[in-house]
ZAZATI-284660 format. One record per residue (C-alpha): x, y, z. Coordinates in steps of 0.001 Angstrom, whole numbers, padded with zeros to 6 digits, always signed. Layout:
<nodes>
XYZ
...
</nodes>
This chain:
<nodes>
+120325+032251+106921
+119714+030264+110033
+120559+033533+112037
+118282+035695+110026
+115244+033337+110593
+116278+033062+114347
+116321+036938+114704
+112922+037198+113050
+111400+034516+115107
+112779+035986+118192
+111653+039823+117648
+108178+037985+116681
+108026+035873+119919
+109162+038439+122230
+108631+041769+120687
+104917+041423+119773
+103570+040280+123147
+105779+042946+124722
+104292+045760+122597
+100874+044526+123255
+101488+044167+126891
+102801+047964+127037
+099769+049358+125160
+097281+047297+127071
+098574+048524+130579
+098884+052062+129399
+095439+051874+128476
+094299+050258+131587
+095955+052706+133883
+094421+055602+131777
+091037+054184+132448
+091600+053744+136107
+092874+057319+136469
+089776+058704+134643
+087394+056540+136945
+089417+057813+140162
+088900+061407+138718
+085432+060879+138023
+084690+059490+141811
+086810+062004+143492
+084976+064860+141590
+081462+063451+142569
+082372+062746+146071
+083529+065996+147076
+082121+068775+145490
+084461+071938+145652
+084320+075529+144095
+087135+077918+143699
+087153+081001+145782
+090129+083355+145400
+092780+080598+144640
+091475+078360+147671
+088603+075697+147624
+086028+075116+150054
+083740+072254+150344
+080240+073034+149217
+077014+071882+151153
+074522+069750+149027
+071963+071854+147519
</nodes>
């Protein structure tokens, strides 16, 4: 009985924070990547021409 209680407490104490940390970090990296893509697209506008890209002057 004590072994079962120890196993359950170990899973709760170790597993739950680990699960939350993994999901928190993946969400944070996704948000960071999206923000970097937004910044990059607004800083360097390009247009596709025949499979190549060229820098477009500001209108």
